[in-house]
DRENTORKOL-3810 file (N, C-alpha, C; in nm, 4 decimals):
REM DRENTORKOL-3810
@n.u->0.0843; n.v->-0.1166; n.w->0.0000; ca.u->0.0000; ca.v->0.0000; ca.w->0.0000; c.u->0.0892; c.v->0.1235; c.w->0.0000
@n.u->0.0629; n.v->0.2112; n.w->-0.0922; ca.u->0.1423; ca.v->0.3333; ca.w->-0.1017; c.u->0.0638; c.v->0.4493; c.w->-0.0413
@n.u->0.1296; n.v->0.5221; n.w->0.0458; ca.u->0.0689; ca.v->0.6398; ca.w->0.1069; c.u->0.1426; c.v->0.7603; c.w->0.0523
@n.u->0.0673; n.v->0.8529; n.w->-0.0032; ca.u->0.1286; ca.v->0.9732; ca.w->-0.0594; c.u->0.0771; c.v->1.0957; c.w->0.0134
@n.u->0.1692; n.v->1.1857; n.w->0.0415; ca.u->0.1343; ca.v->1.3136; ca.w->0.1021; c.u->0.1940; c.v->1.4215; c.w->0.0136
@n.u->0.1094; n.v->1.5065; n.w->-0.0374; ca.u->0.1556; ca.v->1.6138; ca.w->-0.1247; c.u->0.1879; c.v->1.7351; c.w->-0.0374
@n.u->0.3064; n.v->1.7894; n.w->-0.0587; ca.u->0.3489; ca.v->1.9064; ca.w->0.0177; c.u->0.2770; c.v->2.0273; c.w->-0.0401
@n.u->0.2038; n.v->2.0961; n.w->0.0469; ca.u->0.1312; ca.v->2.2157; ca.w->0.0030; c.u->0.2290; c.v->2.3312; c.w->-0.0126
@n.u->0.1909; n.v->2.4261; n.w->-0.0906; ca.u->0.2759; ca.v->2.5405; ca.w->-0.1212; c.u->0.3093; c.v->2.6185; c.w->0.0069
@n.u->0.4375; n.v->2.6278; n.w->0.0389; ca.u->0.4822; ca.v->2.7033; ca.w->0.1557; c.u->0.4613; c.v->2.6317; c.w->0.2884
@n.u->0.4288; n.v->2.5024; n.w->0.2850; ca.u->0.4036; ca.v->2.4269; ca.w->0.4084; c.u->0.5358; c.v->2.3773; c.w->0.4666
@n.u->0.5557; n.v->2.3940; n.w->0.5965; ca.u->0.6793; ca.v->2.3435; ca.w->0.6582; c.u->0.6847; c.v->2.1900; c.w->0.6523
@n.u->0.8054; n.v->2.1375; n.w->0.6468; ca.u->0.8247; ca.v->1.9937; ca.w->0.6380; c.u->0.7696; c.v->1.9220; c.w->0.7610
@n.u->0.7813; n.v->1.9817; n.w->0.8788; ca.u->0.7315; ca.v->1.9193; ca.w->1.0023; c.u->0.5809; c.v->1.8960; c.w->0.9950
@n.u->0.5093; n.v->1.9927; n.w->0.9401; ca.u->0.3647; ca.v->1.9798; ca.w->0.9296; c.u->0.3275; c.v->1.8689; c.w->0.8310
@n.u->0.4038; n.v->1.8588; n.w->0.7225; ca.u->0.3808; ca.v->1.7534; ca.w->0.6243; c.u->0.4052; c.v->1.6165; c.w->0.6867
@n.u->0.5140; n.v->1.6035; n.w->0.7624; ca.u->0.5427; ca.v->1.4761; ca.w->0.8291; c.u->0.4351; c.v->1.4419; c.w->0.9314
@n.u->0.3820; n.v->1.5421; n.w->1.0001; ca.u->0.2745; ca.v->1.5201; ca.w->1.0962; c.u->0.1502; c.v->1.4651; c.w->1.0253
@n.u->0.1193; n.v->1.5213; n.w->0.9076; ca.u->0.0051; ca.v->1.4715; ca.w->0.8302; c.u->0.0286; c.v->1.3271; c.w->0.7859
@n.u->0.1530; n.v->1.2960; n.w->0.7443; ca.u->0.1871; ca.v->1.1594; ca.w->0.7044; c.u->0.1694; c.v->1.0625; c.w->0.8207
@n.u->0.2194; n.v->1.1005; n.w->0.9378; ca.u->0.2054; ca.v->1.0138; ca.w->1.0561; c.u->0.0591; c.v->0.9908; c.w->1.0889
@n.u->-0.0220; n.v->1.0948; n.w->1.0779; ca.u->-0.1641; ca.v->1.0830; ca.w->1.1088; c.u->-0.2323; c.v->0.9867; c.w->1.0117
@n.u->-0.1985; n.v->0.9976; n.w->0.8831; ca.u->-0.2556; ca.v->0.9074; ca.w->0.7832; c.u->-0.2152; c.v->0.7634; c.w->0.8128
@n.u->-0.0877; n.v->0.7426; n.w->0.8442; ca.u->-0.0386; ca.v->0.6070; ca.w->0.8736; c.u->-0.1071; c.v->0.5491; c.w->0.9973
@n.u->-0.1266; n.v->0.6309; n.w->1.0991; ca.u->-0.1945; ca.v->0.5835; ca.w->1.2195; c.u->-0.3399; c.v->0.5479; c.w->1.1903
@n.u->-0.4073; n.v->0.6307; n.w->1.1123; ca.u->-0.5473; ca.v->0.6033; ca.w->1.0799; c.u->-0.5623; c.v->0.4780; c.w->0.9952
@n.u->-0.4670; n.v->0.4521; n.w->0.9088; ca.u->-0.4705; ca.v->0.3327; ca.w->0.8252; c.u->-0.4276; c.v->0.2078; c.w->0.9029
@n.u->-0.3642; n.v->0.2251; n.w->1.0178; ca.u->-0.3186; ca.v->0.1118; ca.w->1.0974; c.u->-0.1827; c.v->0.0602; c.w->1.0540
@n.u->-0.1109; n.v->0.1362; n.w->0.9738; ca.u->0.0186; ca.v->0.0902; ca.w->0.9238; c.u->0.1215; c.v->0.0796; c.w->1.0352
@n.u->0.1276; n.v->0.1793; n.w->1.1230; ca.u->0.2285; ca.v->0.1755; ca.w->1.2292; c.u->0.2026; c.v->0.0576; c.w->1.3233
@n.u->0.0767; n.v->0.0287; n.w->1.3498; ca.u->0.0435; ca.v->-0.0837; ca.w->1.4371; c.u->0.0868; c.v->-0.2156; c.w->1.3727
@n.u->0.0626; n.v->-0.2292; n.w->1.2417; ca.u->0.1022; ca.v->-0.3511; ca.w->1.1715; c.u->0.2537; c.v->-0.3670; c.w->1.1686
@n.u->0.3241; n.v->-0.2575; n.w->1.1475; ca.u->0.4711; ca.v->-0.2639; ca.w->1.1439; c.u->0.5256; c.v->-0.3045; c.w->1.2794
@n.u->0.4722; n.v->-0.2455; n.w->1.3858; ca.u->0.5180; ca.v->-0.2813; ca.w->1.5200; c.u->0.4863; c.v->-0.4276; c.w->1.5503
@n.u->0.3694; n.v->-0.4727; n.w->1.5074; ca.u->0.3290; ca.v->-0.6103; ca.w->1.5354; c.u->0.4179; c.v->-0.7088; c.w->1.4608
@n.u->0.4548; n.v->-0.6762; n.w->1.3368; ca.u->0.5340; ca.v->-0.7700; ca.w->1.2579; c.u->0.6832; c.v->-0.7633; c.w->1.2903
@n.u->0.7249; n.v->-0.6672; n.w->1.3722; ca.u->0.8668; ca.v->-0.6565; ca.w->1.4053; c.u->0.9086; c.v->-0.7612; c.w->1.5088
@n.u->0.8122; n.v->-0.8176; n.w->1.5797; ca.u->0.8400; ca.v->-0.9170; ca.w->1.6832; c.u->0.7617; c.v->-1.0436; c.w->1.6494
@n.u->0.8227; n.v->-1.1586; n.w->1.6711; ca.u->0.7553; ca.v->-1.2849; ca.w->1.6431; c.u->0.6343; c.v->-1.3015; c.w->1.7331
@n.u->0.5248; n.v->-1.3429; n.w->1.6726; ca.u->0.4029; ca.v->-1.3677; ca.w->1.7487; c.u->0.3653; c.v->-1.5146; c.w->1.7311
@n.u->0.3532; n.v->-1.5845; n.w->1.8420; ca.u->0.3190; ca.v->-1.7259; ca.w->1.8355; c.u->0.1807; c.v->-1.7432; c.w->1.7731
@n.u->0.1594; n.v->-1.8552; n.w->1.7054; ca.u->0.0286; ca.v->-1.8776; ca.w->1.6425; c.u->-0.0878; c.v->-1.8705; c.w->1.7420
@n.u->-0.0668; n.v->-1.9203; n.w->1.8630; ca.u->-0.1748; ca.v->-1.9142; ca.w->1.9624; c.u->-0.2041; c.v->-1.7696; c.w->2.0019
@n.u->-0.0989; n.v->-1.6872; n.w->2.0115; ca.u->-0.1192; ca.v->-1.5464; ca.w->2.0431; c.u->-0.1886; c.v->-1.4748; c.w->1.9277
@n.u->-0.1568; n.v->-1.5153; n.w->1.8049; ca.u->-0.2231; ca.v->-1.4581; ca.w->1.6873; c.u->-0.3723; c.v->-1.4870; c.w->1.6912
@n.u->-0.4073; n.v->-1.6121; n.w->1.7219; ca.u->-0.5491; ca.v->-1.6494; ca.w->1.7287; c.u->-0.6198; c.v->-1.5692; c.w->1.8369
@n.u->-0.5561; n.v->-1.5565; n.w->1.9537; ca.u->-0.6173; ca.v->-1.4797; ca.w->2.0631; c.u->-0.6381; c.v->-1.3345; c.w->2.0236
@n.u->-0.5362; n.v->-1.2747; n.w->1.9599; ca.u->-0.5454; ca.v->-1.1348; ca.w->1.9190; c.u->-0.6570; c.v->-1.1153; c.w->1.8165
@n.u->-0.6623; n.v->-1.2044; n.w->1.7177; ca.u->-0.7664; ca.v->-1.1927; ca.w->1.6159; c.u->-0.9052; c.v->-1.2094; c.w->1.6760
@n.u->-0.9179; n.v->-1.2990; n.w->1.7724; ca.u->-1.0466; ca.v->-1.3185; ca.w->1.8393; c.u->-1.0844; c.v->-1.1928; c.w->1.9184
@n.u->-0.9873; n.v->-1.1320; n.w->1.9884; ca.u->-1.0147; ca.v->-1.0075; ca.w->2.0618; c.u->-1.0577; c.v->-0.8964; c.w->1.9665
@n.u->-0.9885; n.v->-0.8873; n.w->1.8525; ca.u->-1.0245; ca.v->-0.7841; ca.w->1.7542; c.u->-1.1646; c.v->-0.8073; c.w->1.6996
@n.u->-1.1985; n.v->-0.9342; n.w->1.6765; ca.u->-1.3323; ca.v->-0.9672; ca.w->1.6266; c.u->-1.4389; c.v->-0.9309; c.w->1.7287
@n.u->-1.4131; n.v->-0.9644; n.w->1.8555; ca.u->-1.5067; ca.v->-0.9309; ca.w->1.9627; c.u->-1.5239; c.v->-0.7792; c.w->1.9755
@n.u->-1.4134; n.v->-0.7075; n.w->1.9639; ca.u->-1.4180; ca.v->-0.5620; ca.w->1.9733; c.u->-1.5025; c.v->-0.5039; c.w->1.8603
@n.u->-1.4842; n.v->-0.5556; n.w->1.7392; ca.u->-1.5613; ca.v->-0.5075; ca.w->1.6250; c.u->-1.7102; c.v->-0.5355; c.w->1.6449
@n.u->-1.7421; n.v->-0.6527; n.w->1.6999; ca.u->-1.8826; ca.v->-0.6852; ca.w->1.7273; c.u->-1.9418; c.v->-0.5915; c.w->1.8313
@n.u->-1.8652; n.v->-0.5646; n.w->1.9375; ca.u->-1.9139; ca.v->-0.4721; ca.w->2.0419; c.u->-1.9394; c.v->-0.3339; c.w->1.9844
@n.u->-1.8470; n.v->-0.2869; n.w->1.9014; ca.u->-1.8624; ca.v->-0.1542; ca.w->1.8417; c.u->-1.9845; c.v->-0.1503; c.w->1.7501
@n.u->-2.0072; n.v->-0.2571; n.w->1.6733; ca.u->-2.1225; ca.v->-0.2616; ca.w->1.5839; c.u->-2.2524; c.v->-0.2631; c.w->1.6643
@n.u->-2.2532; n.v->-0.3392; n.w->1.7739; ca.u->-2.3726; ca.v->-0.3438; ca.w->1.8592; c.u->-2.3997; c.v->-0.2075; c.w->1.9215
@n.u->-2.2953; n.v->-0.1417; n.w->1.9673; ca.u->-2.3103; ca.v->-0.0098; ca.w->2.0279; c.u->-2.3622; c.v->0.0903; c.w->1.9262
@n.u->-2.3107; n.v->0.0834; n.w->1.8052; ca.u->-2.3536; ca.v->0.1744; ca.w->1.6995; c.u->-2.5009; c.v->0.1510; c.w->1.6671
@n.u->-2.5413; n.v->0.0245; n.w->1.6614; ca.u->-2.6812; ca.v->-0.0084; ca.w->1.6324; c.u->-2.7722; c.v->0.0412; c.w->1.7448
@n.u->-2.7281; n.v->0.0248; n.w->1.8709; ca.u->-2.8068; ca.v->0.0726; ca.w->1.9848; c.u->-2.8221; c.v->0.2233; c.w->1.9809
@n.u->-2.7124; n.v->0.2937; n.w->1.9527; ca.u->-2.7171; ca.v->0.4388; ca.w->1.9455; c.u->-2.8093; c.v->0.4844; c.w->1.8331
@n.u->-2.8064; n.v->0.4144; n.w->1.7226; ca.u->-2.8913; ca.v->0.4484; ca.w->1.6091; c.u->-3.0382; c.v->0.4298; c.w->1.6470
@n.u->-3.0687; n.v->0.3204; n.w->1.7194; ca.u->-3.2063; ca.v->0.2958; ca.w->1.7629; c.u->-3.2517; c.v->0.4010; c.w->1.8631
@n.u->-3.1641; n.v->0.4425; n.w->1.9526; ca.u->-3.1998; ca.v->0.5458; ca.w->2.0500; c.u->-3.2353; c.v->0.6756; c.w->1.9803
@n.u->-3.1542; n.v->0.7126; n.w->1.8807; ca.u->-3.1815; ca.v->0.8359; ca.w->1.8069; c.u->-3.3127; c.v->0.8263; c.w->1.7309
@n.u->-3.3405; n.v->0.7088; n.w->1.6777; ca.u->-3.4629; ca.v->0.6899; ca.w->1.6001; c.u->-3.5849; c.v->0.7012; c.w->1.6909
@n.u->-3.5769; n.v->0.6517; n.w->1.8148; ca.u->-3.6894; ca.v->0.6553; ca.w->1.9083; c.u->-3.7196; c.v->0.7973; c.w->1.9535
@n.u->-3.6198; n.v->0.8818; n.w->1.9607; ca.u->-3.6400; ca.v->1.0187; ca.w->2.0077; c.u->-3.7273; c.v->1.0991; c.w->1.9120
@n.u->-3.7248; n.v->1.0659; n.w->1.7864; ca.u->-3.8007; ca.v->1.1440; ca.w->1.6867; c.u->-3.9460; c.v->1.1286; c.w->1.6992
END
């Protein structure tokens, strides 16, 4: 995956790098790089993936509940 950041006219380099870091964090690239830098046992991989799946389910349920609450208020 290629991430491109275009330097705006007269923009300081620090600000451009900050935007790049923000994009990488939002895409999850830094997390993936850190995770792949250290060996992860297959059992730990399964546990992590299961935790991520559970987290995604919780977030989806919460979003659905919030949506229903807003709908009831109308």
